[in-house]
C-alpha positions as CSV (number, residue, x, y, z in Angstrom):
1,M,-4.7,-30.3,-3.3
2,M,-1.4,-29.4,-3.8
3,R,-0.4,-26.0,-2.1
4,I,1.3,-23.4,-3.8
5,S,3.8,-21.8,-1.8
6,R,3.7,-17.9,-0.8
7,Y,7.3,-18.4,-2.6
8,S,5.9,-19.6,-5.9
9,V,2.8,-17.2,-5.7
10,R,5.5,-14.1,-5.4
11,L,7.2,-15.7,-8.2
12,L,4.6,-16.0,-10.6
13,G,3.3,-12.4,-9.4
14,L,6.9,-11.4,-10.6
15,L,6.2,-13.0,-14.2
16,F,3.3,-11.2,-14.8
17,G,4.5,-8.1,-13.9
18,L,7.1,-8.6,-16.0
19,I,4.9,-9.5,-18.7
20,C,2.8,-6.2,-17.8
21,A,5.7,-4.1,-18.2
22,F,6.5,-4.7,-21.9
23,Q,3.4,-3.8,-22.5
24,S,3.8,-0.4,-20.5
25,H,3.9,2.7,-22.5
26,A,5.4,6.3,-21.6
27,I,2.7,9.0,-20.6
28,T,2.4,11.6,-23.0
29,L,1.3,14.5,-21.7
30,N,-1.3,16.5,-24.0
31,G,-2.6,20.4,-23.7
32,T,-0.7,23.1,-22.4
33,T,2.3,21.3,-20.8
34,D,4.6,24.6,-20.6
35,I,5.9,24.9,-16.7
36,H,9.2,25.6,-14.9
37,D,9.6,24.5,-11.6
38,P,6.5,22.3,-10.9
39,S,5.6,22.2,-7.9
40,T,4.3,19.3,-6.1
41,I,0.5,18.1,-7.9
42,V,-1.9,18.4,-5.0
43,K,-6.0,17.2,-6.1
44,D,-9.0,19.4,-5.2
45,G,-12.1,17.0,-5.9
46,D,-11.8,15.8,-9.3
47,T,-9.1,18.0,-10.4
48,Y,-5.5,17.8,-10.2
49,W,-3.2,21.0,-9.6
50,T,0.3,22.4,-10.3
51,F,1.6,25.5,-9.7
52,G,5.2,27.0,-11.3
53,T,7.8,29.7,-12.0
54,G,5.9,32.9,-13.3
55,A,6.1,34.1,-17.4
56,G,6.4,38.3,-16.4
57,A,4.2,40.1,-14.4
58,S,1.8,41.4,-17.1
59,N,1.0,38.0,-18.4
60,F,0.7,35.3,-15.6
61,P,3.3,35.9,-12.3
62,I,2.6,32.3,-11.2
63,N,2.2,29.9,-13.6
64,A,-0.8,27.3,-13.4
65,L,-2.0,24.4,-14.8
66,Y,-4.8,21.8,-13.9
67,S,-5.7,18.6,-15.6
68,T,-8.8,15.5,-14.6
69,D,-7.1,12.5,-15.5
70,L,-3.3,14.0,-15.4
71,V,-2.8,13.4,-19.1
72,N,-4.9,16.4,-20.3
73,W,-3.7,19.8,-19.1
74,S,-4.9,23.6,-19.3
75,R,-3.6,26.8,-18.0
76,G,-5.7,28.1,-15.1
77,P,-5.8,31.5,-13.5
78,S,-2.7,33.0,-11.6
79,P,-3.1,33.3,-8.0
80,V,-1.6,36.3,-8.0
81,P,-3.3,39.2,-10.2
82,R,-1.4,40.7,-13.3
83,N,0.9,43.9,-12.7
84,T,0.5,43.6,-8.6
85,Y,1.6,41.1,-6.3
86,P,1.9,41.8,-2.2
87,S,3.0,45.4,-0.6
88,W,5.5,43.6,1.8
89,I,7.9,42.7,-0.9
90,N,8.7,45.6,-1.2
91,N,10.8,46.2,1.8
92,K,12.1,42.6,1.7
93,V,13.0,42.0,-1.8
94,P,14.1,45.7,-3.3
95,G,13.9,45.8,-7.3
96,F,11.3,42.9,-7.7
97,D,9.8,42.4,-10.9
98,G,6.4,40.9,-10.1
99,N,7.6,37.5,-11.5
100,F,7.5,35.0,-8.5
101,W,9.9,31.7,-8.9
102,A,8.9,28.2,-8.0
103,P,6.1,28.0,-6.0
104,D,5.0,24.8,-3.9
105,I,1.5,23.6,-2.1
106,I,0.1,22.0,0.6
107,K,-2.9,21.1,1.9
108,M,-2.9,21.6,5.7
109,N,-6.4,21.7,7.8
110,G,-8.5,21.6,4.6
111,R,-6.9,24.5,2.9
112,Y,-4.5,25.1,0.8
113,Y,-1.1,27.0,1.0
114,L,0.9,28.1,-1.6
115,Y,4.7,29.1,-1.0
116,Y,6.0,31.3,-3.8
117,S,9.7,33.1,-4.4
118,A,10.5,36.5,-4.7
119,F,14.2,37.5,-6.0
120,S,16.1,40.4,-6.7
121,N,19.5,41.6,-7.4
122,A,19.0,45.3,-8.2
123,T,20.4,45.8,-4.8
124,G,22.6,43.2,-3.8
125,M,21.5,39.5,-3.4
126,K,18.0,39.7,-1.8
127,S,14.8,37.1,-1.7
128,A,12.4,36.5,-0.2
129,I,9.3,33.2,0.5
130,G,5.4,34.0,1.1
131,V,2.6,32.3,1.8
132,M,-0.7,32.5,0.1
133,V,-3.7,30.6,1.1
134,T,-7.3,29.2,-0.4
135,D,-10.6,27.0,0.2
136,S,-10.1,25.9,-3.1
137,L,-8.2,25.3,-5.6
138,N,-11.0,24.8,-8.3
139,N,-12.9,27.9,-6.9
140,P,-9.8,30.2,-5.6
141,N,-10.2,32.8,-3.4
142,W,-6.4,33.5,-2.6
143,Q,-5.2,35.7,0.8
144,D,-1.7,36.4,1.2
145,L,-0.6,35.8,4.7
146,G,2.6,37.6,3.9
147,M,6.6,36.7,4.1
148,V,7.9,33.1,5.9
149,V,11.4,33.9,5.4
150,S,14.0,36.4,3.8
151,T,17.5,37.0,3.5
152,V,16.9,40.4,5.1
153,D,16.1,38.5,8.7
154,E,17.8,34.5,7.7
155,P,21.1,34.7,9.6
156,Y,24.1,34.5,7.6
157,S,25.9,31.0,7.5
158,G,30.0,30.9,6.7
159,G,29.4,34.6,5.1
160,Q,27.0,33.8,3.0
161,P,23.3,34.8,2.7
162,V,20.5,32.2,2.7
163,N,19.6,32.4,-0.5
164,A,15.1,32.5,0.3
165,I,14.0,30.3,-2.7
166,D,12.5,27.0,-3.8
167,A,10.6,26.3,-1.0
168,G,9.3,22.4,-0.7
169,L,6.8,21.3,1.7
170,F,6.1,18.2,3.0
171,R,5.1,15.8,6.0
172,D,7.2,13.4,8.5
173,A,5.9,10.2,9.6
174,N,4.2,12.1,12.5
175,N,2.3,14.3,10.1
176,N,4.6,17.3,11.0
177,V,4.9,19.6,8.8
178,W,8.4,21.2,7.3
179,M,9.6,23.5,4.5
180,V,13.1,22.9,2.9
181,Y,14.6,25.8,1.3
182,G,17.6,27.3,-0.5
183,S,20.0,27.4,-3.4
184,H,23.4,28.9,-4.4
185,Y,25.8,30.7,-1.4
186,A,24.8,29.3,2.4
187,G,22.9,26.2,1.0
188,I,19.8,24.6,1.8
189,Y,18.0,24.5,5.0
190,M,15.2,23.0,6.4
191,R,12.7,24.9,9.1
192,Q,9.2,23.4,10.6
193,I,6.2,25.0,9.4
194,N,3.2,25.3,11.9
195,P,0.0,24.1,10.2
196,A,-2.6,26.6,11.7
197,T,-0.6,29.9,10.5
198,G,1.5,28.2,7.3
199,H,4.4,30.0,9.2
200,L,7.2,28.9,10.8
201,M,6.9,26.9,14.2
202,N,10.2,28.3,15.6
203,G,13.2,29.7,15.4
204,N,15.2,26.2,14.5
205,R,16.8,26.1,11.6
206,Y,18.7,22.9,10.1
207,P,21.6,23.1,7.6
208,V,20.5,19.8,5.2
209,V,22.4,20.3,1.5
210,G,25.7,22.0,1.3
211,N,26.6,24.6,-1.7
212,N,30.4,25.8,-2.4
213,G,30.6,28.5,-4.9
214,G,31.0,27.6,-8.5
215,W,32.0,23.8,-7.7
216,H,28.7,22.5,-6.1
217,E,25.3,24.7,-6.8
218,F,22.2,22.5,-5.7
219,E,18.8,24.0,-5.7
220,A,15.2,23.0,-6.3
221,A,15.0,20.3,-2.9
222,Q,12.2,18.6,-2.3
223,V,11.9,15.7,0.4
224,Q,9.4,12.7,0.5
225,Y,8.8,10.1,3.0
226,L,8.6,6.8,1.6
227,N,9.4,3.0,2.5
228,G,10.9,4.3,6.2
229,Y,13.3,7.0,4.5
230,Y,13.4,10.7,3.8
231,Y,14.8,11.3,0.5
232,M,16.2,14.4,-0.3
233,F,15.7,14.9,-4.2
234,V,18.0,18.4,-5.6
235,N,19.5,19.6,-8.7
236,L,22.7,20.1,-9.8
237,G,23.8,21.7,-13.0
238,E,23.0,24.5,-15.3
239,C,19.1,25.6,-15.4
240,C,17.2,27.5,-17.8
241,A,19.4,27.3,-21.0
242,G,17.1,25.3,-23.3
243,N,18.2,22.5,-24.8
244,A,21.9,23.8,-23.2
245,S,20.8,23.0,-19.7
246,D,22.7,19.8,-18.1
247,Y,20.4,20.3,-14.9
248,Y,20.0,16.5,-13.1
249,I,18.8,15.5,-10.5
250,V,20.7,13.9,-7.3
251,V,19.4,12.0,-4.0
252,G,20.2,11.4,-0.5
253,R,18.2,9.7,2.2
254,S,17.9,9.6,5.9
255,R,15.9,8.5,9.2
256,N,15.3,11.5,9.9
257,P,13.6,14.9,8.5
258,T,16.5,16.7,9.8
259,G,19.4,14.8,8.3
260,P,22.3,14.0,7.9
261,Y,21.1,12.9,4.3
262,L,23.9,10.3,2.9
263,D,24.2,9.3,-1.1
264,K,24.5,5.7,-1.3
265,S,28.4,5.9,-0.8
266,G,27.8,7.4,2.6
267,A,28.7,11.0,1.6
268,D,26.8,13.6,3.3
269,M,24.7,16.0,1.1
270,W,25.9,18.8,3.3
271,H,29.6,18.1,2.5
272,Y,28.4,17.9,-1.4
273,G,27.4,14.3,-1.4
274,G,24.5,13.1,-3.5
275,S,23.9,9.8,-5.6
276,T,22.4,11.0,-9.5
277,V,19.3,9.2,-10.2
278,L,17.9,11.2,-13.2
279,T,19.9,13.1,-16.1
280,T,19.3,13.8,-20.0
281,Q,17.8,11.1,-22.1
282,G,16.9,11.5,-25.1
283,N,15.1,14.1,-26.0
284,Y,13.9,14.9,-22.5
285,I,17.3,17.6,-21.9
286,G,17.8,18.9,-18.2
287,P,15.2,17.3,-16.0
288,G,14.4,19.4,-12.7
289,H,12.5,20.4,-9.8
290,F,11.1,17.1,-8.7
291,G,7.8,17.0,-7.2
292,Y,5.7,13.7,-5.5
293,L,2.4,12.6,-5.9
294,N,0.8,9.2,-4.6
295,N,-1.6,7.8,-7.6
296,Y,-4.0,5.7,-5.5
297,G,-0.9,3.9,-4.0
298,Q,1.4,4.3,-7.2
299,N,4.3,6.6,-6.4
300,L,4.9,9.1,-9.3
301,A,7.4,12.1,-9.8
302,T,6.7,15.4,-11.8
303,I,9.8,17.2,-13.0
304,H,9.7,20.1,-15.8
305,Y,12.2,19.2,-19.0
306,Y,13.4,20.7,-22.5
307,D,12.0,19.3,-25.6
308,G,15.1,18.5,-27.8
309,N,12.3,17.9,-30.9
310,T,11.6,21.8,-30.8
311,F,13.9,25.1,-31.3
312,N,15.8,25.6,-28.6
313,G,14.1,23.1,-26.6
314,W,12.0,26.3,-25.2
315,P,9.5,26.3,-23.3
316,A,10.0,23.7,-20.4
317,R,7.7,21.4,-20.1
318,L,5.6,19.4,-17.2
319,D,6.6,15.8,-17.3
320,I,5.5,12.5,-15.3
321,L,7.1,9.6,-14.2
322,E,7.1,6.6,-12.2
323,L,9.2,6.0,-9.1
324,T,10.0,2.8,-8.2
325,F,13.3,1.6,-5.8
326,S,16.1,-0.8,-6.4
327,N,17.8,-1.5,-3.0
328,G,16.1,1.1,-1.3
329,W,17.5,4.0,-4.0
330,P,14.6,5.5,-6.5
331,V,14.3,4.7,-9.9
332,F,12.4,6.9,-12.6
333,N,10.6,5.1,-15.0
334,R,9.1,6.4,-18.0
335,N,6.9,3.2,-19.5
336,F,4.3,2.9,-17.1
337,T,0.6,2.8,-16.8
338,L,-1.4,5.2,-14.6
339,A,-3.1,3.2,-11.5
340,D,-6.8,3.2,-12.0
341,E,-9.0,5.3,-9.4
342,P,-10.5,1.9,-6.7
343,A,-14.3,1.7,-7.2
344,G,-15.0,4.3,-4.1
345,P,-13.7,5.0,-0.8
346,L,-15.4,3.3,1.7
347,A,-17.7,5.2,4.2
348,N,-16.6,5.8,7.6
349,G,-18.2,4.1,10.6
350,R,-17.3,1.0,12.5
351,V,-16.6,-2.6,10.5
352,T,-15.8,-6.1,11.1
353,F,-13.0,-7.2,8.9
354,T,-13.1,-11.3,8.0
355,S,-10.2,-13.1,6.1
356,V,-11.1,-14.4,2.8
357,H,-8.3,-17.0,3.6
358,S,-9.7,-18.2,6.6
359,G,-13.3,-16.9,7.7
360,K,-12.0,-15.6,10.7
361,L,-12.1,-11.8,12.1
362,L,-9.4,-9.3,12.6
363,E,-9.2,-8.7,16.6
364,V,-7.2,-7.4,19.3
365,I,-6.0,-10.5,21.6
366,S,-8.1,-11.2,24.4
367,G,-10.1,-7.7,24.3
368,S,-6.9,-6.0,25.9
369,H,-6.3,-2.3,26.2
370,D,-2.8,-2.3,26.3
371,D,-0.2,-0.8,24.0
372,G,1.6,-3.2,22.0
373,A,-1.0,-5.9,22.4
374,N,-1.3,-8.4,19.5
375,I,-3.5,-8.6,16.4
376,V,-4.6,-11.7,15.7
377,Q,-7.3,-13.5,13.8
378,W,-10.5,-15.5,15.7
379,E,-13.5,-17.1,15.0
380,S,-16.5,-14.1,15.0
381,N,-17.5,-14.0,18.7
382,G,-19.7,-10.5,18.8
383,S,-17.2,-8.9,21.0
384,A,-16.1,-5.2,20.5
385,N,-12.2,-6.1,20.1
386,Q,-13.2,-7.9,16.5
387,Q,-15.1,-4.2,15.6
388,W,-12.8,-1.6,14.0
389,D,-13.8,2.1,13.3
390,I,-12.6,3.6,10.2
391,V,-12.2,7.0,9.1
392,N,-11.2,8.4,5.9
393,L,-8.1,11.1,6.3
394,N,-9.5,12.5,3.2
395,N,-5.3,11.8,2.0
396,G,-6.2,8.8,0.6
397,Y,-5.8,6.5,3.7
398,Y,-7.6,6.0,6.9
399,S,-7.0,5.3,10.2
400,I,-8.3,2.0,11.7
401,R,-8.8,2.1,15.6
402,A,-10.2,-0.8,17.8
403,A,-13.9,-0.3,19.2
404,H,-13.3,-1.6,22.6
405,S,-9.9,0.6,23.2
406,G,-9.6,3.4,20.6
407,K,-6.2,2.6,20.1
408,S,-5.1,2.5,16.7
409,L,-3.7,-0.6,14.1
410,D,-0.4,0.1,14.0
411,V,3.2,-1.3,12.7
412,Y,4.6,-2.0,15.2
413,E,8.3,-0.4,15.9
414,W,7.9,1.1,12.8
415,S,9.2,-2.1,10.8
416,T,9.6,-2.2,7.1
417,E,10.2,-5.9,6.8
418,D,7.9,-8.7,5.6
419,G,6.9,-10.4,8.7
420,G,7.0,-6.9,11.1
421,E,4.4,-6.9,13.8
422,I,1.5,-5.4,13.2
423,R,-0.4,-4.3,16.6
424,Q,-2.3,-1.7,18.7
425,W,-1.1,1.4,19.7
426,E,-2.5,4.6,21.1
427,Y,-4.0,6.7,17.9
428,F,-1.0,9.9,17.2
429,G,-1.7,9.7,13.3
430,G,1.8,8.7,12.1
431,E,2.2,7.0,8.9
432,N,2.5,3.6,10.1
433,Q,-1.0,4.3,11.7
434,Q,-2.4,5.2,8.0
435,W,-3.7,2.8,5.8
436,K,-4.5,3.0,2.3
437,I,-7.7,-0.1,1.9
438,V,-7.7,-1.1,-1.7
439,N,-11.1,-2.2,-3.3
440,E,-10.0,-5.3,-5.4
441,G,-13.1,-5.1,-7.8
442,D,-14.6,-8.5,-6.2
443,G,-16.5,-7.5,-2.8
444,T,-12.7,-7.5,-0.6
445,Y,-9.9,-5.1,0.3
446,G,-6.3,-5.3,0.7
447,I,-4.8,-3.1,3.9
448,I,-1.9,-1.4,2.5
449,S,0.5,0.3,5.3
450,R,1.4,4.0,4.1
451,H,4.5,3.6,6.3
452,S,6.1,0.7,4.8
453,G,3.6,-0.2,1.5
454,K,3.0,-3.9,2.8
455,A,-0.1,-5.5,3.4
456,V,-2.0,-6.9,6.4
457,D,-1.4,-10.4,6.1
458,V,-2.4,-14.0,7.7
459,F,0.6,-14.9,8.5
460,E,2.3,-18.3,7.2
461,F,-1.6,-19.2,6.1
462,S,-2.8,-19.9,9.5
463,T,-6.3,-20.6,9.8
464,E,-6.4,-21.0,13.7
465,N,-8.1,-19.3,16.1
466,G,-5.0,-16.9,17.1
467,G,-3.1,-17.0,14.1
468,D,-1.1,-14.2,13.9
469,I,-1.6,-11.1,11.7
470,R,2.1,-9.4,10.3
471,Q,2.5,-7.1,7.2
472,W,4.0,-8.8,4.1
473,E,4.6,-7.6,0.9
474,Y,1.6,-7.0,-1.4
475,W,0.5,-9.4,-3.8
476,G,-3.0,-9.7,-3.5
477,G,-3.6,-13.1,-2.2
478,E,-6.5,-14.4,-0.2
479,P,-4.2,-14.1,3.3
480,Q,-4.1,-10.5,2.3
481,R,-8.3,-9.5,1.1
482,W,-10.8,-8.9,3.9
483,I,-14.2,-8.2,3.4
484,V,-15.7,-5.4,5.5
485,N,-18.8,-5.6,7.2
486,Y,-20.4,-2.2,8.7
487,Q,-22.1,-2.7,12.0
């Protein structure tokens, strides 16, 4: 029987993908979608939440929207009661009017931390970022934790104040939490956050995106780690002007969370670099304030825009786009279909992984306990080095650790290349040790690296004992499908 090559299978997959692309369509959001500066979308149970700039202290000081399907949206209760705000703001932001700006949210240690901005020009430029926490978004019990940073306490840079607004929270590849913030004046900076408190980890501050008066006024920064790079998304142009807004998004990338962030030409964003990736398109005017959502392995981006079909474009509305990559740089796409939820997560427990292709089991070679020991396939022999403990990390990914050694399935040396080695290494929770287990719908599963987006693969279609296990672009063929059996 003629064997189809890996290249041929992938070519067929690409052709199928092109056919599907022609059948895709723009996602039309329904219900209450008016929001400015939408936060990262987070999920509590079956409900998605995003938070945005408020609409006045007497209305809703912080805007909140929720959805169960990412399409139909409703307004939820403001995390801040009407006509009130935390008392600490009076000292740090005199003249504050009770209207909070540009919140962002992140889940840490099972709780939801909402970072918000307070701003006033009444007595000279004063601003601050505070944080509040709740155990649930669906049944909130918000507690304010006080100030994180403020212009009163931040050292000036280049004679200018650091504008303490527009917090953007993200995790690095080692699960550390960072906050990027800033706007006009001194530029945009980064600080590490202590997940146990929600406050600053230390006094270190890193400059990442520069500002230069009226020439370069970057704001609304957000960072996301994807495919081995940290991508810095940030806005330029004039916001908040309805259909007259010329807001647009630029990007740079770095191998390190604290930069330097370089654009496509190699220009440093601290020195006003930045490659344009999203501008006004038709009736989607002034796109801004990037947020990220991993939707069952599908990269989604959220923004606000002004609707050219309405009078003056007001109010700003929520939009969801698909985020893909071309030559390592992000591309925004409105013609896509939302990925479906898999049939259900696997339960935590001890399992074996049997290759659909070869019938052999995933194992640590020779029962090694060493860091860097190779992962191979071998016929079933009941040994502990063929058994794996899987744990749902409650972020869409699993840890997978060898039963005999306690060490983790690991993308060796942080490779993002096809053919990158899969080995075992002491568990530390980095993204190269986090795995999406994808239900193929036929009783088999794909194992996808969070770090590289590539699949655990029986290399070169081997059927032999000792056949190498590596990572490869995910195409869903038998060498990338595994039967999971609980022990």
